[in-house]
LOMAR-179327 format. One record per residue (C-alpha): residue number from 1; y, z, x; residue in one letter. Coordinates in pm, 1 decimal, always signed. Example, Ala and Ser with C-alpha at 12.3 -4.5 7.8 and 13.67 -1.06 7.14 Angstrom:
1 / -450.0 / +780.0 / +1230.0 / a
2 / -106.0 / +714.0 / +1367.0 / s
***
This chain:
1 / -1350.6 / -5000.4 / +85.2 / m
2 / -1252.9 / -5365.4 / +28.4 / p
3 / -1291.0 / -5573.6 / +345.0 / f
4 / -1000.7 / -5808.7 / +414.4 / d
5 / -942.2 / -5958.1 / +758.8 / r
6 / -727.8 / -6243.8 / +631.0 / a
7 / -382.4 / -6084.5 / +679.7 / p
8 / -444.3 / -6027.3 / +1052.4 / w
9 / -476.6 / -6270.5 / +1344.0 / r
10 / -749.0 / -6073.2 / +1521.3 / l
11 / -1005.6 / -6259.0 / +1730.8 / d
12 / -1301.5 / -6316.9 / +1496.0 / p
13 / -1545.5 / -6286.9 / +1787.7 / d
14 / -1437.6 / -5929.7 / +1869.2 / v
15 / -1530.9 / -5615.7 / +1678.5 / s
16 / -1188.1 / -5451.6 / +1682.0 / f
17 / -1234.8 / -5075.1 / +1634.2 / l
18 / -915.7 / -4967.4 / +1809.5 / n
19 / -632.0 / -5004.3 / +1562.3 / h
20 / -508.0 / -4662.5 / +1675.2 / g
21 / -407.2 / -4789.9 / +2019.5 / a
22 / -138.7 / -5049.4 / +1947.8 / h
23 / -197.5 / -5137.4 / +1582.9 / g
24 / -220.7 / -5496.3 / +1463.5 / a
25 / +57.2 / -5679.7 / +1280.1 / v
26 / -25.0 / -5887.4 / +970.1 / p
27 / +99.4 / -6245.6 / +952.9 / d
28 / +339.8 / -6168.7 / +668.8 / a
29 / +512.6 / -5899.2 / +877.5 / v
30 / +530.3 / -6128.8 / +1180.0 / l
31 / +695.7 / -6387.2 / +955.7 / e
32 / +950.8 / -6126.5 / +845.2 / a
33 / +1024.9 / -6043.4 / +1207.0 / q
34 / +1058.4 / -6412.0 / +1289.3 / r
35 / +1307.5 / -6454.0 / +1004.5 / a
36 / +1521.6 / -6172.1 / +1145.4 / w
37 / +1515.5 / -6332.8 / +1489.1 / r
38 / +1613.5 / -6671.1 / +1346.2 / d
39 / +1904.2 / -6511.9 / +1161.6 / r
40 / +2015.5 / -6331.9 / +1477.5 / m
41 / +2003.0 / -6642.3 / +1695.4 / e
42 / +2200.2 / -6848.0 / +1443.6 / a
43 / +2502.7 / -6638.5 / +1544.0 / n
44 / +2420.1 / -6345.8 / +1774.9 / p
45 / +2772.6 / -6204.3 / +1775.8 / v
46 / +2803.1 / -6199.1 / +1398.9 / r
47 / +2455.2 / -6051.9 / +1358.8 / f
48 / +2465.7 / -5783.8 / +1629.0 / l
49 / +2831.2 / -5683.6 / +1608.6 / a
50 / +2905.5 / -5714.2 / +1237.6 / r
51 / +2586.8 / -5726.8 / +1031.0 / e
52 / +2345.1 / -5502.8 / +1218.3 / l
53 / +2492.4 / -5159.0 / +1131.4 / p
54 / +2445.1 / -5211.7 / +758.0 / d
55 / +2102.5 / -5368.9 / +811.7 / l
56 / +1990.0 / -5069.2 / +1016.0 / l
57 / +2113.2 / -4837.9 / +742.3 / d
58 / +1909.2 / -5029.9 / +483.3 / e
59 / +1598.0 / -5008.2 / +699.9 / t
60 / +1668.4 / -4641.6 / +767.9 / r
61 / +1670.3 / -4569.9 / +394.6 / r
62 / +1338.0 / -4752.2 / +347.2 / d
63 / +1169.6 / -4572.1 / +635.4 / v
64 / +1314.7 / -4234.8 / +540.9 / a
65 / +1187.9 / -4270.6 / +184.9 / a
66 / +839.4 / -4350.4 / +315.1 / f
67 / +843.0 / -4050.6 / +550.7 / l
68 / +1001.4 / -3806.5 / +307.7 / g
69 / +1286.5 / -3763.4 / +553.5 / a
70 / +1662.3 / -3723.1 / +531.1 / d
71 / +1812.1 / -4059.8 / +635.7 / p
72 / +2098.9 / -3873.7 / +802.4 / a
73 / +1853.1 / -3730.0 / +1054.9 / g
74 / +1662.3 / -4050.8 / +1124.6 / l
75 / +1728.3 / -4286.3 / +1415.8 / v
76 / +1522.5 / -4563.0 / +1571.2 / f
77 / +1355.8 / -4559.1 / +1911.5 / v
78 / +1105.6 / -4803.2 / +2067.6 / p
79 / +809.8 / -4565.3 / +2023.4 / n
80 / +710.2 / -4200.4 / +1990.4 / a
81 / +680.3 / -4159.2 / +2368.5 / t
82 / +1048.0 / -4250.6 / +2392.8 / t
83 / +1120.8 / -4011.1 / +2107.2 / g
84 / +962.8 / -3720.0 / +2294.3 / v
85 / +1140.1 / -3812.0 / +2618.4 / s
86 / +1469.5 / -3839.6 / +2429.9 / t
87 / +1441.7 / -3483.3 / +2302.2 / v
88 / +1330.6 / -3344.5 / +2637.5 / l
89 / +1605.1 / -3536.6 / +2816.3 / g
90 / +1867.9 / -3387.1 / +2587.9 / s
91 / +1758.2 / -3023.7 / +2612.2 / l
92 / +1797.1 / -2785.4 / +2905.4 / r
93 / +1586.4 / -2483.6 / +2994.6 / f
94 / +1615.2 / -2184.0 / +3223.1 / e
95 / +1391.6 / -2087.0 / +3516.1 / p
96 / +1100.9 / -1888.7 / +3375.3 / g
97 / +1114.2 / -2052.8 / +3032.1 / d
98 / +780.4 / -2173.1 / +2896.8 / e
99 / +714.3 / -2507.0 / +2729.0 / l
100 / +401.3 / -2487.7 / +2517.1 / l
101 / +157.4 / -2768.1 / +2442.0 / t
102 / -218.2 / -2822.6 / +2400.2 / t
103 / -503.7 / -2989.2 / +2585.6 / d
104 / -540.7 / -3241.9 / +2300.8 / h
105 / -204.1 / -3404.3 / +2368.1 / e
106 / -117.8 / -3751.6 / +2489.7 / y
107 / -105.2 / -3802.5 / +2865.5 / n
108 / +235.7 / -3977.1 / +2864.0 / a
109 / +413.0 / -3706.5 / +2663.5 / t
110 / +251.8 / -3433.7 / +2874.2 / l
111 / +396.3 / -3609.0 / +3178.7 / n
112 / +739.7 / -3602.9 / +3016.0 / a
113 / +701.2 / -3231.4 / +2939.2 / l
114 / +599.8 / -3156.3 / +3299.1 / s
115 / +897.2 / -3349.4 / +3431.8 / r
116 / +1139.9 / -3159.3 / +3207.5 / a
117 / +986.6 / -2829.8 / +3319.1 / a
118 / +1011.7 / -2923.0 / +3687.3 / a
119 / +1372.3 / -3034.3 / +3641.9 / r
120 / +1480.2 / -2695.5 / +3507.3 / d
121 / +1236.1 / -2458.0 / +3675.4 / g
122 / +1039.5 / -2394.7 / +3356.0 / a
123 / +660.9 / -2372.6 / +3318.9 / t
124 / +423.9 / -2576.6 / +3102.9 / v
125 / +167.8 / -2362.8 / +2919.3 / v
126 / -137.3 / -2548.5 / +2784.9 / v
127 / -313.5 / -2393.8 / +2485.6 / a
128 / -686.5 / -2472.4 / +2486.2 / r
129 / -803.8 / -2585.9 / +2142.1 / i
130 / -1183.6 / -2588.0 / +2123.6 / p
131 / -1363.5 / -2917.4 / +2078.9 / f
132 / -1600.2 / -2929.6 / +1900.6 / p
133 / -1440.8 / -2702.1 / +1641.0 / l
134 / -1537.1 / -2593.8 / +1292.6 / t
135 / -1210.8 / -2497.2 / +1122.9 / d
136 / -841.6 / -2601.3 / +1144.1 / p
137 / -746.0 / -2236.5 / +1190.3 / s
138 / -891.5 / -2253.6 / +1541.3 / q
139 / -611.9 / -2491.4 / +1637.9 / a
140 / -345.0 / -2268.2 / +1484.9 / v
141 / -486.4 / -1959.4 / +1653.4 / d
142 / -504.7 / -2127.2 / +1993.8 / a
143 / -143.0 / -2243.4 / +1979.8 / i
144 / +4.5 / -1925.1 / +1836.2 / v
145 / -201.7 / -1716.7 / +2076.4 / g
146 / -36.1 / -1890.9 / +2371.7 / a
147 / +319.5 / -1803.4 / +2259.4 / v
148 / +502.5 / -1548.8 / +2473.7 / s
149 / +856.5 / -1404.0 / +2469.9 / p
150 / +946.5 / -1680.2 / +2718.2 / r
151 / +830.0 / -1972.0 / +2499.3 / t
152 / +1127.5 / -2197.1 / +2424.1 / r
153 / +973.5 / -2517.9 / +2289.1 / l
154 / +637.5 / -2649.3 / +2172.3 / a
155 / +508.6 / -3007.0 / +2184.3 / l
156 / +227.9 / -3057.6 / +1930.7 / v
157 / +69.3 / -3371.7 / +1791.7 / s
158 / +18.2 / -3412.7 / +1417.4 / h
159 / -277.5 / -3641.3 / +1491.2 / v
160 / -417.3 / -3596.3 / +1840.9 / t
161 / -465.9 / -3913.4 / +2042.2 / s
162 / -779.5 / -3843.4 / +2252.2 / p
163 / -968.3 / -3632.1 / +1996.1 / t
164 / -836.3 / -3792.5 / +1673.4 / a
165 / -786.9 / -3458.5 / +1496.0 / l
166 / -542.2 / -3419.2 / +1209.4 / v
167 / -397.6 / -3080.4 / +1299.6 / l
168 / -262.1 / -2842.9 / +1032.4 / p
169 / +87.7 / -2924.3 / +1147.4 / i
170 / +261.8 / -2744.1 / +859.6 / g
171 / +97.8 / -2412.8 / +945.7 / a
172 / +160.8 / -2466.2 / +1316.3 / i
173 / +531.3 / -2539.7 / +1271.2 / v
174 / +573.5 / -2241.0 / +1035.3 / r
175 / +402.6 / -1998.6 / +1272.0 / e
176 / +601.1 / -2119.9 / +1570.9 / l
177 / +925.4 / -2106.7 / +1373.2 / d
178 / +849.9 / -1746.3 / +1273.5 / r
179 / +834.8 / -1666.5 / +1644.2 / r
180 / +1162.1 / -1843.1 / +1720.2 / g
181 / +1002.5 / -2147.5 / +1883.0 / v
182 / +1126.2 / -2499.0 / +1801.6 / d
183 / +860.0 / -2770.0 / +1774.1 / t
184 / +859.8 / -3132.4 / +1882.4 / v
185 / +605.4 / -3295.0 / +1652.9 / v
186 / +450.0 / -3596.9 / +1819.2 / d
187 / +358.1 / -3789.6 / +1505.2 / a
188 / +273.9 / -4112.3 / +1688.6 / a
189 / -26.4 / -4178.4 / +1461.4 / h
190 / +96.6 / -4013.3 / +1143.4 / a
191 / +303.9 / -4278.8 / +956.4 / p
192 / +59.7 / -4476.0 / +745.7 / g
193 / -240.7 / -4262.8 / +842.6 / l
194 / -163.3 / -3939.9 / +653.3 / v
195 / +81.6 / -3858.4 / +371.2 / p
196 / +410.0 / -3727.3 / +509.8 / l
197 / +701.6 / -3511.0 / +400.0 / d
198 / +914.0 / -3467.2 / +710.0 / v
199 / +1185.5 / -3268.8 / +531.8 / d
200 / +936.3 / -3022.3 / +387.1 / a
201 / +773.2 / -2983.4 / +728.7 / l
202 / +1105.5 / -2865.2 / +867.5 / g
203 / +1024.3 / -2923.4 / +1233.7 / a
204 / +1314.7 / -2920.9 / +1476.1 / a
205 / +1216.3 / -3262.3 / +1612.8 / y
206 / +974.7 / -3522.3 / +1475.7 / w
207 / +893.1 / -3863.8 / +1619.5 / t
208 / +653.0 / -4135.7 / +1503.6 / g
209 / +549.6 / -4497.7 / +1546.7 / n
210 / +573.6 / -4794.1 / +1315.9 / g
211 / +347.7 / -5016.7 / +1526.5 / h
212 / +26.2 / -4821.7 / +1466.1 / k
213 / -77.8 / -4745.9 / +1107.0 / w
214 / +229.8 / -4892.7 / +939.6 / l
215 / +132.2 / -5225.3 / +1103.3 / c
216 / +495.3 / -5293.4 / +1194.6 / a
217 / +583.7 / -5485.6 / +1512.1 / p
218 / +579.3 / -5316.8 / +1851.4 / k
219 / +909.9 / -5146.1 / +1922.0 / g
220 / +955.0 / -4983.0 / +1580.5 / s
221 / +950.3 / -4609.9 / +1647.8 / g
222 / +1157.5 / -4341.0 / +1481.5 / m
223 / +1300.2 / -3998.5 / +1564.7 / l
224 / +1407.3 / -3734.2 / +1313.9 / h
225 / +1615.8 / -3435.2 / +1416.4 / v
226 / +1687.9 / -3138.7 / +1191.2 / r
227 / +2048.5 / -3111.0 / +1076.5 / s
228 / +2131.7 / -2799.4 / +1282.0 / d
229 / +2023.7 / -2965.7 / +1606.9 / l
230 / +2160.4 / -3319.7 / +1586.6 / r
231 / +2464.6 / -3250.0 / +1799.8 / d
232 / +2233.6 / -3169.7 / +2093.2 / r
233 / +2033.2 / -3490.9 / +2100.1 / i
234 / +2150.7 / -3806.9 / +2273.4 / r
235 / +1967.6 / -4134.9 / +2344.4 / p
236 / +1826.6 / -4195.2 / +2690.6 / l
237 / +2072.2 / -4485.2 / +2728.9 / v
238 / +2440.4 / -4413.2 / +2667.9 / i
239 / +2646.5 / -4713.6 / +2563.1 / s
240 / +2945.9 / -4801.6 / +2343.1 / h
241 / +2814.0 / -4599.9 / +2051.1 / g
242 / +2882.0 / -4276.4 / +2242.1 / f
243 / +3258.2 / -4301.7 / +2193.0 / n
244 / +3270.8 / -4531.5 / +1891.0 / d
245 / +3583.6 / -4424.8 / +1698.0 / p
246 / +3449.7 / -4516.1 / +1354.1 / r
247 / +3432.5 / -4236.2 / +1101.6 / t
248 / +3245.6 / -4417.7 / +824.0 / d
249 / +2907.9 / -4353.9 / +989.9 / r
250 / +2766.9 / -4038.6 / +1158.2 / p
251 / +2820.7 / -4018.4 / +1531.2 / g
252 / +2452.0 / -3933.6 / +1567.7 / y
253 / +2367.3 / -4273.8 / +1420.0 / h
254 / +2629.8 / -4456.7 / +1621.5 / l
255 / +2497.3 / -4330.0 / +1955.3 / t
256 / +2139.1 / -4437.0 / +1877.9 / f
257 / +2206.5 / -4755.3 / +1680.8 / d
258 / +2390.4 / -4917.8 / +1970.8 / w
259 / +2250.4 / -4847.6 / +2317.8 / t
260 / +2308.4 / -5199.5 / +2448.2 / g
261 / +2195.6 / -5549.1 / +2359.6 / t
262 / +1836.4 / -5555.7 / +2236.9 / a
263 / +1616.7 / -5731.2 / +1982.4 / d
264 / +1623.5 / -5521.3 / +1661.6 / p
265 / +1383.1 / -5747.3 / +1471.8 / s
266 / +1085.2 / -5510.7 / +1509.5 / a
267 / +1280.5 / -5227.4 / +1351.7 / i
268 / +1419.7 / -5444.8 / +1072.1 / l
269 / +1070.1 / -5577.3 / +994.3 / a
270 / +942.5 / -5223.4 / +932.4 / t
271 / +1058.2 / -5245.1 / +570.5 / s
272 / +843.4 / -5555.8 / +522.1 / a
273 / +545.2 / -5375.9 / +676.7 / a
274 / +581.6 / -5081.6 / +439.9 / i
275 / +592.8 / -5314.5 / +139.3 / r
276 / +326.2 / -5564.0 / +243.7 / f
277 / +59.6 / -5330.7 / +382.6 / v
278 / +102.7 / -5083.3 / +99.9 / g
279 / +46.5 / -5362.8 / -150.3 / a
280 / -294.6 / -5445.0 / -1.1 / l
281 / -448.8 / -5163.4 / -204.6 / d
282 / -422.0 / -5132.3 / -581.5 / a
283 / -318.7 / -4767.8 / -536.8 / q
284 / -62.8 / -4845.8 / -269.6 / g
285 / -39.7 / -4646.8 / +50.9 / w
286 / -218.9 / -4350.2 / -103.2 / t
287 / -521.7 / -4565.1 / -176.5 / g
288 / -511.7 / -4743.6 / +159.0 / l
289 / -496.1 / -4420.2 / +359.1 / m
290 / -779.6 / -4268.9 / +156.2 / a
291 / -995.5 / -4579.4 / +200.5 / a
292 / -934.1 / -4590.7 / +576.0 / n
293 / -1017.1 / -4222.4 / +604.6 / r
294 / -1343.0 / -4266.0 / +414.5 / e
295 / -1443.7 / -4562.4 / +630.0 / l
296 / -1367.3 / -4362.2 / +945.2 / a
297 / -1585.6 / -4077.6 / +817.2 / r
298 / -1874.2 / -4311.0 / +738.5 / r
299 / -1829.2 / -4490.1 / +1068.7 / g
300 / -1825.6 / -4161.1 / +1259.2 / r
301 / -2141.6 / -4043.1 / +1087.6 / d
302 / -2314.8 / -4376.1 / +1156.1 / a
303 / -2235.4 / -4359.7 / +1527.8 / v
304 / -2323.1 / -3989.1 / +1551.7 / a
305 / -2660.2 / -4030.2 / +1381.0 / s
306 / -2760.3 / -4314.9 / +1610.6 / r
307 / -2669.0 / -4111.7 / +1918.6 / m
308 / -2836.0 / -3799.1 / +1782.2 / g
309 / -2524.4 / -3581.9 / +1798.7 / i
310 / -2340.3 / -3357.2 / +1553.4 / t
311 / -1985.3 / -3458.3 / +1449.9 / p
312 / -1747.7 / -3227.7 / +1640.6 / p
313 / -1488.9 / -3160.9 / +1367.9 / a
314 / -1483.3 / -3094.0 / +992.7 / p
315 / -1410.2 / -3383.5 / +759.2 / e
316 / -1082.1 / -3221.0 / +655.0 / g
317 / -945.1 / -3288.4 / +1004.2 / m
318 / -1012.6 / -3662.4 / +990.7 / l
319 / -771.5 / -3942.9 / +918.5 / g
320 / -841.6 / -4307.8 / +988.5 / a
321 / -977.8 / -4221.3 / +1334.6 / m
322 / -1263.3 / -4010.8 / +1465.6 / a
323 / -1374.2 / -3910.1 / +1814.2 / a
324 / -1724.3 / -3823.5 / +1930.2 / l
325 / -1839.9 / -3675.8 / +2262.3 / p
326 / -2079.5 / -3900.2 / +2451.9 / l
327 / -2397.2 / -3753.6 / +2604.0 / p
328 / -2433.2 / -3794.3 / +2979.0 / g
329 / -2192.3 / -3794.4 / +3268.5 / r
330 / -1816.4 / -3763.5 / +3219.5 / s
331 / -1507.6 / -3868.3 / +3413.5 / g
332 / -1274.2 / -4164.3 / +3450.4 / e
333 / -1518.6 / -4378.2 / +3648.5 / r
334 / -1792.9 / -4345.2 / +3388.1 / e
335 / -1545.6 / -4401.2 / +3104.4 / a
336 / -1407.0 / -4716.7 / +3264.1 / e
337 / -1755.0 / -4852.0 / +3337.2 / r
338 / -1868.9 / -4808.0 / +2976.7 / l
339 / -1538.5 / -4941.7 / +2844.0 / q
340 / -1575.7 / -5261.2 / +3045.9 / r
341 / -1934.6 / -5308.3 / +2936.8 / a
342 / -1845.6 / -5271.5 / +2568.3 / l
343 / -1552.9 / -5511.0 / +2597.3 / t
344 / -1698.8 / -5775.5 / +2827.8 / d
345 / -2065.1 / -5772.7 / +2730.3 / e
346 / -2070.7 / -5653.2 / +2369.6 / e
347 / -1732.4 / -5783.4 / +2248.4 / r
348 / -1650.1 / -5441.5 / +2103.3 / i
349 / -1294.1 / -5315.9 / +2144.1 / e
350 / -1310.2 / -4935.4 / +2127.2 / v
351 / -1163.8 / -4673.1 / +2363.9 / p
352 / -1376.8 / -4452.0 / +2587.3 / i
353 / -1161.6 / -4156.7 / +2691.4 / v
354 / -1214.8 / -3899.4 / +2965.8 / a
355 / -1107.8 / -3568.7 / +2808.3 / w
356 / -896.9 / -3369.0 / +2860.0 / p
357 / -652.1 / -3630.9 / +2982.1 / v
358 / -531.4 / -3590.4 / +3340.6 / r
359 / -206.0 / -3414.7 / +3254.2 / a
360 / -385.8 / -3153.2 / +3040.6 / a
361 / -635.2 / -3040.9 / +3304.5 / r
362 / -614.5 / -2725.3 / +3509.3 / s
363 / -543.9 / -2788.2 / +3879.6 / p
364 / -856.7 / -2903.0 / +4058.0 / g
365 / -1058.0 / -2955.7 / +3740.9 / s
366 / -1194.7 / -3279.6 / +3600.7 / g
367 / -1285.3 / -3414.6 / +3261.2 / a
368 / -1533.2 / -3207.4 / +3063.9 / t
369 / -1643.1 / -3489.0 / +2832.1 / a
370 / -1613.0 / -3858.7 / +2765.9 / n
371 / -1522.9 / -3947.1 / +2408.9 / l
372 / -1553.0 / -4259.7 / +2200.1 / v
373 / -1269.9 / -4291.2 / +1946.3 / r
374 / -1314.8 / -4522.1 / +1650.0 / i
375 / -1041.8 / -4645.0 / +1415.8 / s
376 / -1080.1 / -4773.3 / +1060.1 / a
377 / -858.2 / -5034.9 / +902.9 / q
378 / -899.1 / -5273.5 / +612.3 / r
379 / -1028.5 / -5546.1 / +843.9 / y
380 / -1332.0 / -5333.4 / +951.7 / n
381 / -1684.7 / -5313.7 / +808.2 / r
382 / -1935.0 / -5027.3 / +823.9 / l
383 / -2180.1 / -5256.5 / +1004.2 / t
384 / -1945.2 / -5266.2 / +1303.4 / e
385 / -1979.9 / -4890.4 / +1353.9 / y
386 / -2354.9 / -4908.3 / +1303.3 / e
387 / -2378.7 / -5169.0 / +1578.0 / r
388 / -2152.6 / -4960.6 / +1803.9 / l
389 / -2381.0 / -4661.2 / +1755.8 / g
390 / -2688.0 / -4867.3 / +1843.5 / d
391 / -2521.4 / -5011.0 / +2154.1 / v
392 / -2401.8 / -4670.7 / +2275.0 / l
393 / -2741.2 / -4510.6 / +2215.4 / a
394 / -2916.0 / -4786.2 / +2409.4 / d
395 / -2675.2 / -4771.8 / +2701.8 / r
396 / -2676.1 / -4393.0 / +2724.6 / i
397 / -3057.1 / -4389.6 / +2712.0 / r
398 / -3077.3 / -4656.2 / +2983.9 / a
399 / -2829.2 / -4464.5 / +3200.7 / d
400 / -3035.7 / -4145.5 / +3164.9 / a
401 / -3351.7 / -4334.9 / +3260.4 / d
402 / -3182.9 / -4471.7 / +3574.2 / r
403 / -3078.9 / -4123.5 / +3680.7 / r
404 / -3434.8 / -4002.1 / +3639.8 / r
405 / -3557.6 / -4296.9 / +3845.2 / g
406 / -3767.5 / -4445.3 / +3567.0 / r
***
């Protein structure tokens, strides 16, 4: 994979292996965002009240084309966490209803699911997907096996945050749909990491981020709602768009496009991110995603071999991230200690995660493993993962020696 750190402003003294957390915005995209802000501040009333609706529609068409989504179903939100909360805030459940999810989900969205269940007297059911696993069908079987006649909604990630697995989301959505269960697809990591066709997927609700693998500015999330469900979904903030009398634009767009005064430059700069980052590879986004995936695979294997462990998932479930279980003790305290040491002493930025996350654990239980999750982007080199593996192996060996009193 071609190495190119030039487009990004990343600290040259830090080995940045955590693109999956908050992304990193190239200079050219920051310049595009700055241009939008300059235009807005030249005349805020003209920009926000008269120009913005058409500009949002233009951006919506660009993003929808990239996602393979119907522009009529696409609205903008700050991030995928907000997208999930928006759906859950709009829906209502009955006492005894079950809301299905998995133990590989994101802590924040699990919190939102638990709050919605508590609000309406429903129950959260957590399907346990094995990890390590050997086949994508294990994920499908675990989720489908947890469906009951009381299941009303499922929250499933396309790419899991703590374990970095690309789930077979098409099969999952189809099987849940066959059983009458709508799915909220948390696609926080999906745009720019894996090829997408949101319309073909057919999920009831789909939400993703622009700030991660699209390399758009922070605040550039998106929510897609299937046509038969759009009249149910409202933004978390209700403003003038709720009773806007215009008939030239869908009411669904009006309610989301104006929720109060805000800075829309991150959203508007998403088009520039799609164009600029895709042009970094001769084969466009297809080539970039494939190259990032291959680097993540090689990086994973380099770290695993140095720690003497077996990769916990098949290559077909990898994108531009990979997670590995760490030998030794698990839990938040150990994870935080190792995280600080890597950041402060080794100048390596990589997440150490206690898994399952707090919201996915059974009452009274703790983490069963600590994971290291690597990301691969064009600004990374294989040698960075090799060094990470050496550092982790040394620290884990030293920790084991201390416990044995050597």
